[in-house]
N, C-alpha and C positions, 0 to 999 in steps of 0.2 A: 638355750643360748647357742649351742653348737649348730642347731638347725638353722637359726636366723643367719648366722655367719656363712654357713655353707650355701644357703639360698642366695644370699647377697653375692657371693662369688660366682654363682651360676647365672644370675639374672643381670648383674651390672653390665657385662659386656653387650648384652642385648640392648640395654638402654643407651649405651654410649654412642650408638650410631647417630642419635639425635644431635649430639654435640660435635661429632668428628667426621661424619660422612657428608658427601656433597649433596645428596638428594634432598634432605630437609632444607638446607640453605637455598638450593635452587628453587624449591617450591615457594619459599617465603619471599625470595627476591622477585619471582614472577608475579607476586601479588602487589609489589611496589615497595616493599621494605628496602631501605637504602643500605643498611649495614647489618652485619651479623647480630649485633646486640639489639637493634630495633626488633628483629625477628624473634630473638631469644626471649626478650621481655614480653613482647606482644603475645607469643604463643604459650610460654610456660605459665604466665600469670593469668591466662584466659579462664581457667576453671574457677578462679576467684570471683569472676564477674567484673564489672567496671568499677573497681575500687580505686581510691586515691593511691598515689605513689607511696605514701607513708605506709599503707597496709602491705603493699608489695615488698617494700623494704623490710618491714618487720617479719613477714613470712619467709622471705629468701634469706634473711639474717646476715649472710656473709659478705654482702656487697658494701663498699664504702659509702659513707653519707653522700647523698645526692646522685648516686649512680642510677637508681631506679627512676628518679625524677627526670633524668635526661631522656628517658624513653617512654615513660608512662605519665600522662595518657596520650602523648603525641603519636606513638605507634598505633594506638587504637583509633585515632582520628584518621590515619592513613588507610587502615584496613580494620574492619570489625573484628573483635577478639575471637569470635567463634570461627571466622574464616581463617585466621592465622593458625588457630589450633588445628583445624581440619587439614590444612596444608602441612603443618609440622608432623602430624600423625601419618599422613599419606606418604610424605617423603621418608619418614623413619621406617615405615613398613616396607617401602620399596628398597631401602638400603639393606634391611635384614634379609629380604627375599633374594636380592642379588648375591649377598655374601654366602648364605647357606646353600644356594643353588636350588633349581626348580624341583629336583627330585625330593629333597628333604623338606622344602617349603610346602609341598603338596602331600606329604606323607601323613598317614593316620597317626603316627607317633607325635608329630608336631601339633596336630590338631588336639590330641589328647593332652599334651603338655600345656597348650593354651587354655584348655578348659580347667585343668587343675590349678594353674596359676591364677586364672580369673576367680576360681572359687576361694582361694586364699586371699586374693586382693579385695574381694567384696565381703569378707567375713569378719573384719575387725571393727571394734568400736571406733567412732570418729571423735570422741571427746578429746579436746586439746590438740587435735590434728587438723590444722587449718587447711593446708594444701591437700592433704589426703581427703578431707571432707569435700573440698571442691571437686576432686576427681570422682568421688562417690556420687556426685550429683549428675555425672555424665553417663550416657548409655555405653555399655561395653560392646564393642564391635563383634560381629559374628564371623567375619572372614578370619581364618586361623592365624595367619602371620600378624595381621593388624591386631587381633585379639591378644596374641602373646605379647607384642610390644606394649600395648595399652595396659595390660594387667601388670607386666613387669615394671613399667614406669609408675603405675599407681603404688606398687609396693616400694619403689624407690622413694617416692614422696612421703609415704608413711614412715619409712625409716628416717628420712630427712627431718621430719617433724620431731621424731624422738631424739635425733642427734642435737637439734636445736635446744630441746629441753635439757639434755645432758650438759650442753655447753653453758646454758644459762645457770644451771645449778652449780657448775664449777666456776662461775664468774669469768668465763672466757668469752670475750666479744668476737664478732665476726672476723675482724682483721687478725686478732690474736689466734683464732682458730686456724687461719691459713699459715701462720708461723709454725704452730704445732704440727700441722700436716706436712709442711715442707721438711721439718726436722725428722719426722717419722719416715719420710721418703728418702732421707739422706741428702737433701738439698742444703748446701752451705755456700755462702751465707744465705739464710732463709729469705732475706730481702730480695734475692734474685728470683724467687719463685714467681711463676707466671701470673698468679693472682695478686701479687704484691708489688712487683717492680715498677709498675706505672703510677703508684700512689705518691703523693708529695713526700719528699724526704723528711720534712718536719713531722709529718704524721707517722711515718714508719719509725723514726727515732723515738717518738713518744711511746709507741706500742712496745718497742724493744726495751725501753727504759722501764716501763711498767712491769714487764715480764721478769726483768732482772731484779727489780725491787721485791717482787713476790718470791724470788728464789727459784723460778721455773727455768731460767736460762742463765748461763754464766757470762762472764765478761766477753768471751769470744763468740757469743751468739749460739752456743750449743746447749743441749739439754743438760740440766742438773739431774740428779737422781729423783728429786721431787718433781721436776718437770716431766720426766719420762713416766713416772708413776701417775701423775695427773692425766697425761694424755692416754695412758692405758685404761685408767678408770673410766674416762669418757667413752672410749671405744667399747669397753665391756658393758657399760650401761646402755649404750646405743644398741648393742646386740640384744640385751635383755628387753628393751622397750620395743624392739622390732619383732619379737617372737609371736605376738598375739595372732597375726593373720594365719600362721601355719598351724595353730591349734584347730583350725577349721578342717584340716585334712587328717585322716587316719595315718598311723605309722606306715601302713602298706601303701597308701597313696603318696606319702612323702618319699618313700623309697622309689616308687614308680616315677614320680616327677623328677627326682634326681637323675635316674637312669635315662629318661627321655630328654632332659635338658643337656646332658653331657656332650652329645655330638653337636648340638646346636652351638653351645658355648665354645666348644673347641674350634669351630670354624670362625666364630666371631673374634676369638682371641688371636687366632692365626692371622686374621686380616687386620688386627689392631682396631677392629670395629669401624673401619673406614670403607 
């Protein structure tokens, strides 16, 4: 479990360029996507194939009812999903390359880190991992920076599939999960959190009332002891379920990968992955 958490800490800043940096959005806009969310849904859902919005909604889990349907399949009618995905990956790799700098981007150490990350990312079972299985159907790039981003994001989706399973087991819905995340991050009131504040007030009130009835938050919208314990159990189980890919690597390879990723991640964190 410690390994899965440490690798998440090292790899997540590499993945965040996709959502925070300019290059991926510019690539998607150049294809004709009109908004950030059109590009997001078109590209992130592309490994699933041309599935209905209901399937994307189920796999992504944390979006409010109807949000996926506002973009899928419409965004795929504007641009084929495989083109959106290629642009997303191209822009993400460009952002990583810019942030880490040419010397590190072309170093043997980054290439080795990409190979080890790819070995982990392609080494876990796919059962019950819908998004991860979709990524496993794609070829892994050979160019080192693109390979590192691709493999890191594959592991992110593997972890995400496990997180969804942990949430379902705890009977925490997608919107409720955002409330717990906001409280874990110290955001109060949680309704002001970026993934929540745009939702209809009636829906937010219903979610908060349900969490209060279950004893997970108090009247002031803060964690109860039971709520904090529930959130921690979900995180612990998510770590446990994220461990399988790293069993592919030997202890020596895990130590090597950690050492090789640390300077890359340090630069990503310093830049805020932008």
